[in-house]
N, C-alpha and C positions, 0 to 999 in steps of 0.2 A: 504494500500500500504506500502510495506517495503521501508523505505527511504534510507537505506544503504544496498546495495546488496553485494554479495561476489566480484563481478566484480569491484564495486566501491572501496571496501576495498583494493583490489589488486592495483588499480590505485593510491590510496592515498599512499600506501606503496612504489610503484615505484617512486613517486615524492618526498616523504619524507618531512622533515621539511622545511618551506619556510620563516621563520621569518625574515631573512636577505634580502629577495628578495623584492624590491620596487614595482614590478609588478608581483605578484605571479600568478600561474595557478589556475583558478577556476575549480574544478573538477566536481562539481554538483551544482544544484540549487533547492531550495525548495520554495514553495509559498503557500499562503492561497487563495483558489479559491473564497472566499467571501470578499476579501479585497486587500490591496496593499502590505502587508508584504512579503518580499523576503529575503531568506538567501542564500548567495553565499559561498559555502564551499571550503576552500583552504587547510585545514589540518584535520586529523581525528585521534583521540586517541581510538584505538580498545578496550583497557581495560576499559575505562570510558564511551565509546559510546558517546563521545563529539566531536563536530567539532569546528574548528576555522575558521572564515571568516568574511565577510562583511554583515551586517544586514541593510536592507532598509525598510522604510515604516511602521515600527511598530507604530510610531507616525507621524502625518502629519508634513511635512517640512524636507527639506534635511539636515538641521543642526542637526537632530536627528539620522541620519544614522551613523553607526560606526562599527569599527572592534571589534570583541570579540568572546567569546566562547558561544556555545549553545548546549544544551543537545538534542540528538536525541530521547531519551526516552520521554522527555517532549514534543517535537514536535509531536511525534507519539500519545501522549495521549490527545492532544488538539482536542476538538470537536466543530465545528462551527454550524451555522444555518443548520437545517434539517439533522444533522448528518454528515455534510461535515468534512473532515479531511485535514490536511496539506499534500500536494502532492510533489513528486519529478517531476521536469519538464522533461518528457520523450524525448522532442525534443531539449533539451539544448545541445549545443556543447561546450566541454571543450575549454578554451582559457585563455589568459592573462587577468588579471583584467581590465586593461584599454580598451581592445578590447570588453570585455563583457559589460562594462558600455556604451561605444560608440554605440554598437549595440542596447542596450536597449533604449538609448536616441533617436536614429534615428528611431527605430520602433515606438516609441510613438509619436514623433513630426513630422516625415516626412515619413509616411507609404508608400506613392506612390513612393517617391524617393528611399526609402530603398528596396522596392520590385524590382524596376528596377535594382538597384545595385546588388541584389542577382541573378537576371536573368543573368546579364552580367558576374558575377563571375562563375555561373554554365556553361554558354556557353564557357568561357575561360577554365574551367576545362575539359569540354567535348572535346574541341579542343586539349588540351594538351594530354589527354588520347588517342585520335585518332592518333595524331602525334607519340606518343610512340609506339602504335600498328603497325603503318606503318613502323617505324624504325626497330622494331622487325621482321616484315615480310620480310623486305629487307635483313636483316642479315640472316634470315632463308633461303631465296632464294639464297643468295650468297653461303651459306654453301652447299645447295643442288646442285647448279651448279658445285661447286668445287668437290663435291663427285661424281657427274655424270661424270665429266672429268676424275677422277681417275679410275672410273670403266672401261672406254674406253681404258685406257692404257694397 
């Protein structure tokens, strides 16, 4: 699996350098399928193929988690048990660092509550989209009525 795609490179370029941001945007997430290590990438250097971000779970204990640089070439070269490789989380949604950590904590410690929360958020999004479509349809209907009135004159 290619860890950094052209689309991801483009997104990193759009966001730019975030070193002064206390809650940077995490663009992508990498993980080892055979363990707990996770890399949350917030910046990317195209020339060196190196990311900057938050690294979790390389060594047990949260006190070992830290911000730092990591080489994409090195991550792509690592081979785990049965030939497994480090993967990019295809279901990861870009977000602020604090939101990404909160989501991960809730998923791990409160899976049922988190699932219900996601369902509520999806329902709210669905309702908002439906309301937007209804508003658009009403506007369209008003325009059509007005146009029909002009045709009669």
